[in-house]
Each structure stands twice: as structure tokens, then as C-alpha cells.
N, C-alpha and C positions, 0 to 999 in steps of 0.2 A: 504493500500500500504506499502511495506517495505520501510525503510529509504534509500533514494537515495543519501546520502552524498558521498558514494564512487564513484557513477557515476559522480557526479558533480566535485569531486577532479580529476578524470580522465580527463574529458573534460577541466577543468581548466588548468591542466598540459600541455596538448597538445597545448591549445591556447597560453600559455605562451611561450612554446617552439618555435612556429611559429612566434610569435610577436617579438622574440629576433633576428630574421634574419635581417640583415641590408639591406637597399635599395640598397646600392653600391654592396653588394655581390649578391643580386638578379639580379640586372642589369647586372652584368658581365655575369652571367649564360645565361640570355636572349640573350645577344649579341653573345655568342657562338652558340646558336641554330639559331639565325637569320643569322648569317654569313654562317653556314652550309647550310641553306636553299637557301640563295642567291647565293652561290657558287656551288649549286647542288650537294653537298656532301651528302654522305650516312649517315644516323643517325641510330646508333646501339645501342640497350640496352642489358644488361645482369644483372642478379641478382640471388642470391641464397636463397632458402627457401621462406619466405614471399616476399622477394624482387624480386624473380622470377616473382611472380604474379603482382608486380608493373611495372616490366619491359614489361611484355606481355600487360598489361592494357594500358600503354602509347603509345604503338604502334597504338592502335585504334584512339587516339587523334591526334597524329602527322602525321599519314599517311592518314587516311580517312578524318578527319575533315579539316586538312590543304589543302588538295586537293580540298575540297568543297569550303573553304574560298578563296584560291588563284588561283584556276583554273589550277594549275600545279602539276603534280605528284611529290611526294617527296619519295625517296627510304628509307623507315623506316622498320626496323625488329628488332626482339628480338632473341637472341641466346638461348633463354629458350624454344622455341616453337616447336622444332622438337624432339619428344620423341625417334625416331630411331637414330637420330644422337647423342643425349645425351647418350643413352645407349651403342651405338657402340663405341664412344670415351672412355666412362668409362670402358667398358668391354675389349676393345683391347689394351688400354694404362693404364690410371688411371683417377680417378674421377677429379682430379685437372685440366685435359685437356678438360673438356667437353665444355668449351667456348673458350679456346685458339685455339683449333683446328679449330673451326668454324671461329673464328676471322681471322685466316690466310687465310681463303677461301674468306670471304666476305669483310673484311675491306681494304680500299685502302688508299694511302696517302692523307691527307687532310680531310678525313672522321672524324666524331665525334662519339667516343664510350662513352656511358654513363654507368658507372659501379656502381651498387647499392649493398651496403652491410651494414646492420644494425651494425654489429660489427666492420666492417672496416677490418676484417681479414679473410674473406672467401678465401681459397686458389685458388679455380676455378675462381673467380672474379679477383684476383690479377694477376693470370696467363694470363687471357684475356687482362688485361691493359698492361702487359709487352709485349705480342705479338703485340698489336695495337701500342705501342710506337715504337717498332722496325721497324714496317711498315712505320711509319711516320704520323699516325693519331693523332688528338687532342683527349686526354682522360680526362674525367671528372668524378670525384668520388663523389658519394652521400653516405656519411658514417655517423655513430653515434659513441658513446662511445669514443669520442675524435679523431676519424679518423683512428686508427690503421695503419697497413702497407699499406692499400689501399691508404689513403690520401698522403703518402710519395711516392707512386709508380705513381699515376696519375699526369699528367701535370697540371691540375687544380683540386681543391678539394673543396667541400662544406661539411662542418662538423657540425653535431649537437652535442652539449655537453650534452648529456643525456645518461644514462646507462639503460634506460628502452626500451626494444626492441619494444613493441607495440607503444610507443609514437614516436620513431624514424621512424618506418614504416609508421605511419599515416602522419607524417610531410613530409616524402619523397613524398608521393602521393600528398599531398596538394601543395608542391612546383612544382612538375611536372605539375599538373593542372594549377598553376598560370603561369608558363612559357608558356605553350601551349596557354592559354587565351590571353597573351600579343602578341604572334606571330600572332594569328588569328586576334586580333583587329588591328594590324599594317597592315595586308593584307587588312582588311575592310577599314581602313583609306586610304590606297593607291588607292583602287578601287573608293572610292568616290571622292578623289582628281583627279584621271584620268578622271572620267565622267564629273567633273566640267570643267576640262581644255578642254575636247572635246566639250562640249557644248558651251563654250566661243568661241572656234575656228569657230564653226558652225555658231555662231551669227555674226561673222565679215562679 
């Protein structure tokens, strides 16, 4: 077997990057998602390149799985998922509008737009945040490379201080899953508490 030191180095770097995230910072992000769910606000993701795949992936967790856990539909979508719309906006205007155009149709005041960019400087992702800000939505940036323009444009930002794109993309997915798991577990705890309360009432 070939020397695996480079693989161990990679995994160690991602682990270190994730471990540097503060509980306070993670908790603030969880509360943004939780409030959006409680307020029945729409959750909208967008991202460019590898981050587009992250955006699409997280819809499956937050739409299907939260519905199964909480018993209530949550309107969750990714602006990355319609090839006809992406190519139409790109062809008829410019590529920087592929998400902003959709955001103006889908995002409402009070919704949560999560914009993902490894570099923090993807023009199409920044344009989506600008559009959502104008509408009155809450905007949250997931960025690396120090945050770039995206972190300065979004109302809230989560920045990974790494300049390795693969490390940043891995960490963004891990954080997305961590937030999802906390929301799911809160719903499970609420269900258990509600069942216990109903059982106590029935016993009276």
C-alpha cells in the first residue's frame, strides 16, 4: 500500500478547521434556521460550483427530513436546481443574474437565504444576497478565504479562515449537516415532551 500520509494530512486539516468553529457562532446559525422554521419562513440556498452541489444537497435534509421529524412542511429550495432557469437568466441577461433573478421571484420578507461560496467572491452568489437584502430577507453567508465580498454583503456571515477550496467545501457541508441535526433533534425533543404532557393530562 502506498504511503497514506497525504490523506491523513488532508483529513487532519479538515478536522482542525471544523474544530476551530466556536459554539457561540454555531449556536447563532442554528437559531437563524430555527427561527425561520418556527416563523414558517422559506429557506433558500444558493451556491456556485462545488457549493452549488452543497446547496442542492442540503435541501434534501431540511425539506424532506425536517418534514418527517416535525410533521409540518417547510418550504426549502435551492436556486441551483433549475437548469432551464439558470441558462435562461444567463443567456438573456448575464451569468451574474442566475440566482438574483430567481431570488426576486421566490424570496419574501423574513425568509432566510443561505449563500454559499468557497472564495466569498462569486458574483452570482453576491448578487443573490443583494437582491434578498432589498426584499427584506435574512441573509447568511457561508464563505472561506477570509469571507471576501460575500461576508460583507450578507447580514450574517460564517467565515472559514482557510484558502484551501476543498477544505472549505468539506467544512461547509459538515456545518450544514450539524445545523440540520440540531433542528431535527429539537423537534424530536418537543415531540417527546408533548407526548409526556398529554400522557400526564390523560392520567389526571
